[in-house]
C-alpha positions as CSV (number, residue, x, y, z in Angstrom):
1,M,16.4,-5.6,-18.5
2,D,15.3,-9.0,-19.7
3,K,11.7,-9.9,-20.3
4,E,11.5,-12.1,-17.3
5,N,12.4,-9.2,-14.9
6,K,10.6,-6.5,-16.8
7,V,8.5,-4.3,-14.5
8,I,4.8,-4.3,-15.4
9,C,3.2,-0.9,-15.2
10,G,-0.4,0.1,-14.6
11,V,-2.5,3.1,-15.7
12,L,-5.5,4.0,-13.5
13,W,-8.0,6.1,-15.4
14,D,-10.5,8.4,-13.7
15,M,-13.7,8.4,-15.7
16,D,-15.4,11.8,-15.7
17,G,-13.3,14.5,-17.2
18,V,-10.5,12.1,-18.2
19,L,-11.9,9.3,-20.3
20,V,-15.1,11.2,-21.2
21,D,-16.3,14.8,-20.8
22,T,-19.5,14.4,-18.7
23,G,-19.1,17.5,-16.6
24,E,-22.1,19.4,-18.0
25,I,-24.3,16.3,-17.9
26,H,-23.4,15.8,-14.2
27,F,-24.2,19.4,-13.5
28,Q,-27.6,19.3,-15.2
29,S,-28.6,16.0,-13.6
30,W,-27.6,17.2,-10.1
31,K,-29.4,20.5,-10.6
32,L,-32.6,18.7,-11.6
33,A,-32.5,16.2,-8.8
34,L,-31.7,18.7,-6.1
35,T,-34.2,21.3,-7.4
36,E,-36.9,18.7,-7.0
37,V,-36.2,18.4,-3.3
38,G,-35.9,22.2,-2.8
39,M,-32.1,22.5,-2.7
40,P,-30.5,25.2,-4.8
41,F,-27.5,24.2,-6.8
42,D,-25.2,26.3,-9.0
43,R,-21.9,25.9,-10.8
44,K,-19.8,27.2,-7.8
45,K,-21.2,24.4,-5.6
46,F,-20.7,21.9,-8.4
47,Q,-17.0,22.9,-8.8
48,K,-16.5,22.3,-5.1
49,V,-17.8,18.7,-5.1
50,F,-17.0,17.4,-8.6
51,G,-14.9,14.2,-8.4
52,M,-16.3,13.0,-5.1
53,N,-18.8,10.2,-4.6
54,N,-22.4,11.0,-3.9
55,T,-22.3,10.4,-0.2
56,R,-19.6,13.0,0.2
57,I,-21.2,15.4,-2.2
58,L,-24.5,15.4,-0.3
59,T,-22.7,15.6,3.0
60,I,-20.9,18.7,1.9
61,L,-24.0,20.3,0.3
62,L,-26.2,19.5,3.4
63,G,-23.6,20.3,6.0
64,H,-24.2,16.9,7.6
65,A,-24.5,13.2,6.6
66,P,-27.8,12.6,4.6
67,E,-30.5,10.4,6.0
68,P,-30.4,7.1,4.2
69,S,-33.9,7.5,2.6
70,F,-33.1,11.0,1.4
71,F,-29.7,9.9,0.0
72,S,-31.3,7.0,-1.9
73,K,-34.1,9.3,-3.3
74,V,-31.8,12.0,-4.5
75,S,-28.8,10.0,-5.5
76,D,-30.7,7.3,-7.4
77,H,-32.8,9.9,-9.3
78,K,-29.7,11.9,-10.2
79,E,-27.9,8.9,-11.6
80,S,-31.0,7.8,-13.5
81,L,-31.2,11.2,-15.1
82,F,-27.5,11.1,-15.9
83,R,-27.7,7.7,-17.7
84,Q,-30.6,8.9,-19.7
85,M,-28.8,12.1,-20.8
86,I,-25.6,10.3,-22.0
87,R,-27.3,8.1,-24.5
88,G,-25.9,8.6,-28.0
89,I,-23.9,11.7,-27.2
90,V,-20.8,10.8,-25.2
91,Q,-17.4,10.3,-27.0
92,P,-13.9,9.6,-25.5
93,M,-11.9,12.7,-24.8
94,P,-9.2,13.7,-27.3
95,G,-6.3,11.3,-27.3
96,V,-8.1,8.7,-25.1
97,R,-8.6,5.9,-27.6
98,D,-5.1,6.4,-29.0
99,W,-3.6,6.0,-25.6
100,L,-5.8,3.1,-24.6
101,E,-4.5,1.3,-27.7
102,R,-0.9,2.3,-27.3
103,L,-0.7,1.4,-23.6
104,Q,-2.3,-2.0,-24.3
105,A,0.2,-2.6,-27.1
106,M,3.0,-1.6,-24.6
107,G,1.9,-4.3,-22.2
108,Y,0.4,-2.0,-19.6
109,R,-2.4,-3.1,-17.4
110,Q,-5.2,-0.6,-17.4
111,A,-8.1,0.1,-15.0
112,I,-10.9,2.6,-14.4
113,A,-10.9,4.0,-10.8
114,S,-13.9,6.3,-10.6
115,S,-16.1,7.8,-7.9
116,A,-19.1,7.2,-10.1
117,P,-21.6,4.4,-9.4
118,M,-20.8,1.2,-11.2
119,A,-24.0,1.5,-13.3
120,N,-22.8,4.8,-14.7
121,I,-19.3,3.5,-15.4
122,D,-20.8,0.5,-17.2
123,A,-23.1,2.7,-19.2
124,L,-20.3,5.0,-20.3
125,V,-17.8,2.2,-21.1
126,D,-20.4,0.5,-23.3
127,E,-21.4,3.8,-25.0
128,M,-17.8,4.3,-25.9
129,A,-17.0,0.7,-26.7
130,T,-13.8,0.7,-24.5
131,R,-14.4,-2.2,-22.2
132,P,-11.8,-4.5,-23.8
133,F,-9.0,-2.2,-22.8
134,F,-9.5,-2.5,-19.0
135,S,-8.4,-5.4,-16.8
136,A,-10.3,-3.9,-13.8
137,I,-13.1,-1.5,-13.3
138,V,-13.5,-0.1,-9.8
139,S,-16.1,2.2,-8.4
140,A,-15.5,4.2,-5.2
141,Y,-19.3,4.6,-4.7
142,D,-19.2,2.3,-1.7
143,L,-15.6,3.2,-0.7
144,P,-14.3,6.2,1.1
145,S,-14.4,9.1,-1.4
146,K,-11.4,10.7,-3.0
147,P,-9.2,12.3,-1.6
148,D,-9.1,9.0,0.3
149,P,-6.8,6.7,-1.8
150,A,-9.1,3.6,-1.4
151,V,-10.3,3.4,-5.0
152,F,-6.8,3.6,-6.4
153,L,-5.4,1.0,-4.0
154,E,-8.2,-1.3,-4.8
155,A,-7.6,-0.9,-8.6
156,A,-3.9,-1.7,-8.1
157,R,-4.8,-4.7,-6.0
158,Q,-7.1,-6.0,-8.8
159,L,-4.4,-5.4,-11.4
160,D,-2.0,-7.3,-9.1
161,L,0.5,-4.4,-9.2
162,S,2.4,-2.4,-6.6
163,P,1.1,1.2,-6.1
164,K,4.5,2.5,-7.0
165,N,4.2,1.0,-10.4
166,C,0.8,2.6,-11.1
167,I,0.2,6.0,-12.8
168,V,-3.1,7.8,-12.2
169,I,-4.7,10.1,-14.8
170,E,-7.0,12.6,-13.1
171,D,-8.8,15.9,-13.7
172,A,-9.9,16.8,-10.2
173,V,-8.0,18.0,-7.1
174,P,-9.4,15.3,-4.8
175,G,-8.2,12.7,-7.3
176,V,-4.6,14.2,-7.4
177,I,-4.4,14.1,-3.6
178,A,-5.8,10.6,-3.5
179,A,-3.2,9.4,-6.1
180,H,-0.3,10.7,-4.0
181,R,-1.8,9.3,-0.8
182,A,-1.8,5.9,-2.6
183,G,1.9,6.3,-3.4
184,M,1.3,6.7,-7.1
185,R,2.4,9.3,-9.7
186,C,-0.4,11.4,-11.2
187,I,-0.9,13.0,-14.6
188,A,-3.6,15.7,-14.4
189,V,-5.7,17.0,-17.3
190,T,-7.1,20.5,-17.1
191,A,-10.6,19.5,-18.2
192,T,-12.3,20.5,-14.9
193,Y,-9.9,22.5,-12.8
194,P,-7.4,25.3,-13.9
195,R,-3.8,24.4,-14.1
196,Q,-2.8,26.2,-10.9
197,D,-5.3,24.1,-8.9
198,L,-3.7,20.9,-10.2
199,A,-0.1,21.9,-9.5
200,E,0.5,19.1,-7.0
201,A,0.2,16.6,-9.9
202,D,3.5,15.2,-11.2
203,L,2.5,16.4,-14.7
204,V,-0.3,18.8,-15.8
205,V,-1.5,18.8,-19.4
206,D,-4.3,20.5,-21.2
207,S,-5.0,17.4,-23.3
208,L,-3.9,13.8,-23.4
209,I,-2.7,14.5,-27.0
210,E,0.3,16.3,-25.4
211,L,1.6,13.2,-23.7
212,E,4.6,11.1,-24.8
213,A,5.3,7.4,-24.0
214,E,8.0,8.4,-21.6
215,N,5.4,10.1,-19.4
216,F,4.0,6.7,-18.6
217,K,7.3,5.1,-17.4
218,C,7.0,3.5,-14.0
């Protein structure tokens, strides 16, 4: 295939649990924020909602859509706590920086497609000094939550790529489902869910270090 007709591929990175291990920080910040409004929160509940945006998380925890004022109070406080907790302690997951560099050198377009608020994404990207690798950064905070494919489709649009030429890297079941609903292949990392729960992904690995360049062919 000559250079003029070469297919350009994209890699859409989830943030939490893929680019960076923030699971414990999310758990602790949710627990503090919810405890302050009298809502019990434990790891079982956290496992059920991790990977979703805050609107869907609170809807599931409450059993109904949150009142706007309650949502703003709890969600804003939780995210403020989270951004305080990450300072000076977050590092990219094993293999992340190597693959960001390799994929960039291979001519791939890369994006972040995360359920997190944009302020959190920006804080994490800057803490890890990884912003130059991404041609697009998309938050699903104001979009339908995964497993809806909206965030992945928007990332593909911003990269000017067809969904079929994009590969998603995820760690959560809702993200795997969303990737397939978007018509994209999905590599899942067992950072948050056990291997059997991620079986619908096209490839499941325990670490990005296990991947080979051929795994990213589109």
